[in-house]
C-alpha positions as CSV (number, residue, x, y, z in Angstrom):
1,M,-5.9,-13.5,35.9
2,L,-8.9,-12.8,33.8
3,N,-7.3,-9.6,32.4
4,Q,-4.1,-11.5,31.6
5,T,-6.0,-14.2,29.8
6,R,-7.9,-11.6,27.8
7,A,-4.5,-9.9,27.1
8,Y,-3.1,-13.1,25.7
9,L,-6.2,-13.8,23.6
10,L,-6.1,-10.2,22.1
11,G,-2.4,-10.4,21.6
12,L,-2.6,-13.8,19.8
13,A,-5.5,-12.4,17.6
14,A,-3.3,-9.5,16.6
15,V,-0.3,-11.7,15.9
16,L,-2.5,-14.1,13.8
17,L,-3.9,-11.2,11.8
18,W,-0.5,-9.6,11.3
19,S,0.8,-13.0,10.1
20,T,-1.7,-12.9,7.2
21,V,-0.9,-9.5,5.8
22,A,2.2,-10.3,3.8
23,S,0.1,-12.8,1.9
24,A,-2.7,-10.2,1.6
25,F,-0.2,-7.6,0.2
26,K,1.1,-10.0,-2.4
27,I,-2.3,-11.2,-3.5
28,S,-3.8,-7.7,-3.6
29,L,-0.9,-6.5,-5.8
30,R,-2.0,-8.9,-8.5
31,Y,-5.0,-6.7,-9.0
32,L,-3.8,-3.2,-7.9
33,D,-0.7,-1.2,-8.3
34,P,1.0,0.0,-5.0
35,L,-0.7,3.4,-5.1
36,Q,-4.1,2.0,-5.7
37,L,-3.6,-0.5,-2.8
38,L,-2.5,2.4,-0.6
39,L,-5.5,4.6,-1.5
40,Y,-8.2,2.0,-0.8
41,A,-6.5,0.4,2.2
42,T,-6.0,3.8,3.8
43,A,-9.6,4.7,3.2
44,A,-10.8,1.5,4.7
45,S,-8.6,1.9,7.8
46,T,-9.7,5.6,8.3
47,L,-13.4,4.5,8.2
48,L,-12.7,1.7,10.7
49,L,-10.8,3.9,13.1
50,A,-13.6,6.5,12.9
51,G,-16.1,3.7,13.8
52,I,-14.0,2.5,16.7
53,L,-13.7,6.1,18.1
54,T,-17.5,6.5,17.7
55,C,-18.2,3.3,19.5
56,R,-16.0,4.4,22.3
57,G,-17.6,7.9,22.4
58,R,-14.2,9.4,21.6
59,L,-14.8,10.9,18.1
60,G,-15.9,14.2,19.6
61,A,-12.4,14.5,21.2
62,I,-11.2,15.8,17.8
63,L,-12.8,19.1,18.7
64,S,-10.5,19.5,21.7
65,C,-7.4,18.9,19.6
66,T,-5.0,21.9,19.1
67,R,-3.5,23.3,15.9
68,R,-0.3,21.6,17.1
69,D,-2.0,18.3,17.3
70,F,-3.3,18.7,13.7
71,A,0.1,19.8,12.5
72,T,1.7,16.8,14.1
73,S,-0.7,14.5,12.4
74,I,0.0,16.0,9.0
75,L,3.7,15.2,9.5
76,L,3.0,11.8,11.0
77,G,0.4,11.0,8.4
78,F,2.9,11.8,5.6
79,L,5.3,9.3,7.2
80,N,2.6,6.7,8.0
81,P,0.6,5.6,6.2
82,F,1.6,7.5,3.1
83,L,5.4,7.2,2.7
84,Y,5.8,4.0,4.8
85,Y,3.2,1.9,3.1
86,L,4.0,3.2,-0.4
87,V,7.6,2.1,0.0
88,L,6.6,-1.2,1.6
89,F,4.1,-2.0,-1.1
90,E,6.6,-1.2,-3.8
91,A,9.0,-3.6,-2.1
92,Y,6.4,-6.3,-2.1
93,D,5.7,-5.6,-5.7
94,L,9.3,-6.3,-6.6
95,L,10.2,-9.1,-4.2
96,P,8.7,-12.5,-3.3
97,A,6.7,-12.1,-0.1
98,Q,9.0,-14.5,1.7
99,E,11.9,-12.1,1.1
100,A,10.1,-8.8,1.8
101,Q,8.5,-9.9,5.0
102,P,11.6,-10.9,7.0
103,L,13.5,-7.8,5.8
104,N,10.7,-5.6,7.1
105,Y,11.1,-7.2,10.6
106,T,14.5,-5.5,11.0
107,W,12.6,-2.2,11.8
108,V,13.1,-3.0,15.5
109,L,16.9,-2.9,15.1
110,T,16.6,0.2,12.9
111,L,14.6,1.8,15.7
112,A,17.4,1.0,18.2
113,I,20.0,2.4,15.9
114,L,18.2,5.7,15.1
115,S,17.3,6.1,18.8
116,I,21.1,6.7,19.5
117,P,21.4,10.0,17.7
118,L,17.7,11.1,17.9
119,L,16.8,10.1,21.5
120,K,20.4,10.3,22.9
121,Q,20.3,6.6,23.9
122,K,23.6,4.8,24.4
123,L,24.9,2.2,22.0
124,R,25.2,-1.1,23.9
125,P,27.4,-4.1,23.0
126,A,24.1,-6.1,22.7
127,D,22.9,-3.7,20.0
128,L,26.1,-4.3,18.0
129,A,25.8,-8.0,18.4
130,A,22.1,-7.9,17.4
131,G,22.9,-5.8,14.4
132,L,25.6,-8.2,13.1
133,I,23.3,-11.2,13.5
134,C,20.2,-9.5,12.0
135,Y,22.0,-8.0,9.0
136,S,23.8,-11.3,8.3
137,G,20.3,-12.7,8.0
138,V,19.4,-9.9,5.6
139,L,22.4,-10.8,3.4
140,V,21.4,-14.4,3.4
141,I,17.8,-13.5,2.3
142,A,18.9,-10.8,-0.2
143,T,21.5,-13.0,-1.9
144,R,19.3,-16.1,-1.6
145,G,22.0,-17.9,0.2
146,D,24.8,-17.1,-2.3
147,L,26.9,-15.0,0.0
148,L,30.1,-15.3,-1.9
149,S,28.7,-13.7,-5.1
150,F,27.2,-10.8,-3.0
151,R,24.7,-10.4,-5.8
152,F,21.2,-9.3,-4.6
153,S,18.2,-11.0,-6.1
154,N,16.6,-7.6,-6.6
155,P,18.7,-4.6,-5.3
156,L,15.9,-2.1,-5.6
157,G,13.3,-4.3,-3.8
158,V,15.8,-5.0,-1.0
159,G,16.6,-1.3,-0.7
160,L,12.9,-0.4,-0.5
161,A,12.2,-3.1,2.1
162,L,15.1,-1.9,4.3
163,G,14.2,1.8,3.6
164,S,10.7,1.1,4.9
165,T,12.2,0.2,8.3
166,V,13.8,3.6,8.5
167,I,10.5,5.4,7.8
168,W,8.6,3.2,10.3
169,A,11.3,3.7,13.0
170,L,11.2,7.5,12.5
171,Y,7.4,7.4,12.9
172,W,7.6,5.6,16.2
173,I,10.5,7.8,17.5
174,Y,8.3,10.9,16.8
175,N,5.5,9.2,18.6
176,T,7.4,8.6,21.8
177,R,6.5,11.9,23.5
178,D,3.0,12.1,22.1
179,K,0.3,12.6,24.7
180,L,-2.7,12.2,22.5
181,D,-4.9,9.1,22.7
182,P,-3.1,6.6,20.4
183,V,-6.3,5.5,18.5
184,L,-7.3,9.1,18.0
185,R,-3.8,10.0,16.8
186,L,-3.8,7.1,14.4
187,F,-7.2,8.2,13.0
188,L,-5.9,11.8,12.5
189,N,-2.7,10.5,10.9
190,F,-4.7,8.4,8.4
191,L,-7.3,11.2,7.8
192,F,-4.6,13.8,7.0
193,S,-2.6,11.3,4.9
194,M,-5.6,11.0,2.5
195,P,-4.8,14.1,0.5
196,F,-1.2,12.9,-0.1
197,V,-2.4,9.5,-1.1
198,L,-5.1,10.7,-3.4
199,A,-2.9,13.3,-5.1
200,A,-0.2,10.6,-5.7
201,C,-2.7,8.2,-7.1
202,L,-4.2,10.8,-9.4
203,L,-0.8,11.9,-10.7
204,F,0.9,8.5,-11.0
205,S,-1.8,5.9,-11.2
206,E,-5.6,5.5,-11.7
207,I,-8.5,5.7,-9.3
208,S,-10.6,3.0,-11.0
209,V,-9.9,-0.6,-10.5
210,T,-10.8,-3.2,-13.1
211,D,-11.1,-6.2,-10.8
212,S,-13.3,-6.2,-7.7
213,R,-10.9,-8.5,-6.0
214,G,-8.6,-5.6,-5.7
215,Y,-11.1,-3.7,-3.5
216,L,-11.5,-6.8,-1.3
217,G,-7.8,-7.1,-0.9
218,A,-7.3,-3.4,-0.1
219,A,-10.2,-3.6,2.4
220,Y,-8.5,-6.5,4.2
221,V,-5.2,-4.7,4.3
222,G,-6.8,-1.6,5.6
223,L,-8.8,-3.3,8.3
224,F,-6.4,-5.9,9.6
225,E,-2.9,-4.5,8.9
226,M,-3.5,-0.8,9.4
227,G,-6.4,-0.5,11.7
228,L,-8.0,-3.2,13.9
229,T,-4.8,-5.1,14.6
230,F,-3.2,-2.0,16.1
231,V,-6.2,-1.6,18.4
232,L,-6.1,-5.3,19.5
233,W,-2.4,-5.1,20.2
234,L,-2.7,-1.9,22.2
235,S,-5.6,-3.3,24.2
236,A,-3.5,-6.4,24.9
237,L,-0.6,-4.4,26.2
238,R,-2.9,-2.3,28.5
239,L,-4.5,-5.4,30.0
240,S,-1.3,-7.4,30.6
241,A,0.5,-7.4,33.9
242,S,3.7,-7.4,31.9
243,T,4.2,-5.9,28.5
244,A,7.1,-8.3,27.9
245,R,4.7,-11.3,28.1
246,I,2.6,-9.9,25.2
247,A,5.5,-8.4,23.3
248,N,7.2,-11.8,23.1
249,L,4.2,-13.1,21.1
250,I,5.4,-11.1,18.1
251,F,8.2,-13.6,17.5
252,L,5.5,-16.1,16.4
253,S,4.3,-13.8,13.5
254,P,7.1,-14.1,10.9
255,F,7.1,-17.9,11.0
256,L,3.3,-18.1,10.8
257,S,3.5,-15.6,8.0
258,L,5.8,-17.8,5.9
259,L,3.4,-20.7,6.4
260,F,0.5,-18.5,5.0
261,I,2.7,-17.2,2.2
262,H,3.3,-20.8,1.1
263,L,-0.4,-21.8,1.5
264,F,-2.1,-18.8,0.1
265,V,0.4,-17.1,-2.3
266,G,1.9,-20.4,-3.5
267,E,5.5,-19.5,-3.0
268,E,7.9,-22.4,-2.3
269,I,9.8,-21.3,0.8
270,V,13.5,-21.7,0.0
271,P,16.1,-22.7,2.7
272,S,17.9,-19.3,2.5
273,T,14.7,-17.6,3.7
274,L,14.4,-19.8,6.7
275,V,18.0,-19.4,7.6
276,G,17.9,-15.6,7.1
277,L,14.7,-15.3,9.1
278,A,16.1,-17.4,12.0
279,L,19.2,-15.1,12.1
280,I,17.0,-11.9,12.1
281,M,14.8,-13.3,14.9
282,G,17.9,-14.4,16.8
283,G,19.4,-11.0,16.6
284,L,16.2,-9.3,17.8
285,L,15.9,-11.9,20.6
286,V,19.5,-11.0,21.7
287,Q,18.6,-7.3,21.8
288,R,15.4,-7.9,23.6
289,L,16.9,-10.2,26.3
290,K,19.7,-7.7,27.0
291,A,17.2,-4.8,27.2
292,R,15.1,-6.7,29.8
293,T,18.2,-7.4,31.8
294,V,19.2,-3.7,31.8
295,D,15.6,-2.6,32.7
296,G,15.4,-5.2,35.4
297,S,12.2,-6.7,34.0
């Protein structure tokens, strides 16, 4: 019972922090361009993960990693954080946070779709139903409720937001058979991503930041979106008697996030966002309930 209570507290802490990051993205992008935000957030997260491994006495485990482990982290580090967050930050730069945030939640459905050809999983009727419900929500958000015109508010921004879900899903698919400690793997991914991030920033942006608030925003994103929240969530899943009990908490995040976007970013939440988000969450719930029935959990 004590472990389950701790699992809920850790899970809720992770969900609360995740709910703030859409606002943090949008506020940080007032002072940084997407590449600068990626550079300083990745650096902050890498340092945090190194500190966590040091406190756990696990930093020395790097010495026992094989060349294959390092090669895998170069590939995974290119996908996440480099490519994933670059595309995601560009989407947030182009779209209102209330649009980019719900679109990004469709990564769960993208993962299920890509698992069919890549992991040889079967397509279930529930997956098709979930897809129709979710992507109808995407259309509502992308057209701001004007479905008959089929005119997207920002086609490039919508495309980038949905494209980020493909990158994120591929990242997790490649992680499914990974035997390395997940925190150590995440640290190595971030460490090996730094040359990609730095090179891109030097070529297409600037290292220097004119407003110190940009550094603070990037530090927040690096600590609470990329690093600490992942560790909290992983710890919650390990302590819980049932992963489903903790996983269901994630459905709180998008609605809390909209509240924070309204309070901190100052966006007026439009009805089409609420309707679209409700459809996306409904589709994901259909998929999740059916998966639990099939698994017998």
